Each structure stands twice: as C-alpha cells, then as structure tokens.
C-alpha positions as CSV (number, residue, x, y, z in Angstrom):
1,M,56.7,47.7,157.7
2,K,60.3,48.5,158.8
3,L,61.9,50.5,161.6
4,I,64.9,52.4,160.3
5,I,67.4,53.5,162.9
6,A,70.2,55.8,161.9
7,Y,73.1,57.3,163.9
8,I,74.5,60.5,162.3
9,Q,76.7,63.4,163.1
10,P,74.7,66.2,164.9
11,H,75.7,68.9,162.4
12,M,74.3,66.9,159.5
13,L,70.7,66.7,161.0
14,N,69.3,69.6,159.0
15,E,70.6,68.2,155.7
16,V,69.2,64.8,156.5
17,K,65.8,66.3,157.4
18,Q,65.7,68.2,154.2
19,E,66.4,65.1,152.2
20,L,63.8,63.1,154.1
21,Y,61.2,65.8,153.4
22,K,62.1,65.7,149.6
23,A,61.5,61.9,149.8
24,E,58.1,62.6,151.4
25,V,59.1,61.1,154.7
26,Y,57.8,63.5,157.4
27,K,57.4,61.4,160.6
28,I,60.7,60.9,162.5
29,S,61.8,60.7,166.0
30,I,65.2,62.3,167.0
31,T,67.2,61.5,170.1
32,N,70.6,62.8,171.2
33,A,73.0,59.9,171.7
34,M,76.7,59.3,172.5
35,G,79.0,56.6,171.1
36,C,82.0,55.9,169.1
37,G,83.0,53.7,166.2
38,Q,86.1,53.6,164.1
39,Q,87.1,57.2,164.9
40,K,87.6,56.1,168.6
41,G,87.3,59.6,170.0
42,Y,90.1,62.1,170.7
43,T,92.2,63.5,173.5
44,E,92.2,67.0,174.9
45,H,93.9,68.9,177.7
46,Y,91.9,70.4,180.5
47,R,93.8,72.3,183.3
48,G,97.0,70.6,182.3
49,V,95.5,67.1,182.5
50,E,95.1,65.0,179.3
51,I,91.6,63.6,179.0
52,E,90.5,60.9,176.5
53,V,87.1,61.6,175.1
54,N,85.9,58.4,173.5
55,L,82.2,58.9,173.5
56,L,81.2,61.4,170.8
57,K,77.9,63.2,170.3
58,K,75.6,61.6,167.7
59,V,72.0,61.9,166.7
60,R,69.7,58.9,166.6
61,L,66.9,58.9,164.0
62,E,64.0,56.4,164.3
63,I,61.7,56.2,161.3
64,A,58.9,53.7,160.9
65,V,57.9,53.3,157.2
66,N,55.8,51.1,155.0
67,D,57.8,48.8,152.7
68,K,57.6,51.1,149.6
69,F,59.3,53.9,151.6
70,V,62.3,51.9,152.9
71,Q,64.7,52.5,150.0
72,P,63.8,56.2,149.5
73,T,64.3,56.8,153.3
74,I,67.7,55.0,153.3
75,D,68.8,57.0,150.2
76,A,67.7,60.3,151.7
77,I,69.6,59.6,155.0
78,I,72.8,58.6,153.0
79,K,72.5,61.7,150.8
80,G,72.1,64.1,153.7
81,A,74.6,62.5,156.1
82,R,77.5,61.4,153.9
83,S,80.7,63.5,154.0
84,G,83.0,60.7,153.1
85,D,84.9,60.8,156.5
86,I,85.0,58.3,159.3
87,G,82.1,58.8,161.6
88,D,79.4,59.6,159.1
89,G,77.2,57.0,160.9
90,K,75.2,53.8,160.5
91,I,71.8,52.7,159.4
92,F,69.9,49.7,160.8
93,I,66.7,48.3,159.4
94,L,64.5,46.2,161.6
95,P,61.1,44.5,160.8
96,I,58.1,45.8,162.6
97,E,55.8,43.1,163.8
98,E,52.8,45.4,164.4
99,C,51.9,49.0,164.6
100,I,48.9,50.5,166.4
101,R,47.7,54.1,166.2
102,I,46.5,54.9,169.7
103,R,44.0,57.6,168.7
104,T,42.0,55.6,166.2
105,G,42.9,52.0,167.0
106,E,44.1,51.4,163.4
107,T,46.6,48.6,163.0
108,G,49.3,47.6,160.5
109,S,50.4,49.7,157.5
110,P,47.6,52.3,157.8
111,A,48.7,53.1,161.3
112,I,52.2,54.2,160.2
113,G,50.7,56.6,157.7
C-alpha cells in the first residue's frame, strides 16, 4: 500500500482526473495549496507598488493505492499534468503502514478498495 501525493497546476486538475479515471483510480482527495519551486514566483504592480508574489497556487492530490495501482496512478498523473514547462509539479510516494475502513472495520489492502 502506498500514499501518492502530487502537487500540480490548478488548471491541469481536470486532465489529471480524466487520466486517473481511465486508469481506474477513482478515490482521490484534493486540497488547494500554495508554494513555489524553480519558477520562484513573479512580480506585479499594485497601485504603483511592486509586489513579489513567490507563493503560487497549486493543487495537492492524495491517493492511497494498493501496490498494483502505484505505477498506473503515477503514469496517469504525469500524462495529465505534464506541459513541459517549469512548475508542472512533483509526485511523492510514501509507504502506508496500515489502513482501516471506519464503516466496516476492514484493515489493510481491502480497506483501500
């Protein structure tokens, strides 16, 4: 069991969701996030004052999957989120020690679904 965390551009969310559905990955959590990486932000002018915006809007996806779905999930995220430009995002893969479905009390891989 793995937890896949991905940070992507907000405008790529629909494409990523469509690719995940094609890979038969339906259970995802989505959170709005802010951060910056290599692109380091940008500057803009507001009422004559220059402002440096170094925290950019991102979307955080969290997907818990069984081992056989790890690579298809990663491939789907990359296919949906890649534009080839700086700021496309990052994917992190973490081991899950245990999973428990609250409704039924199931544990382990069956609890992820």
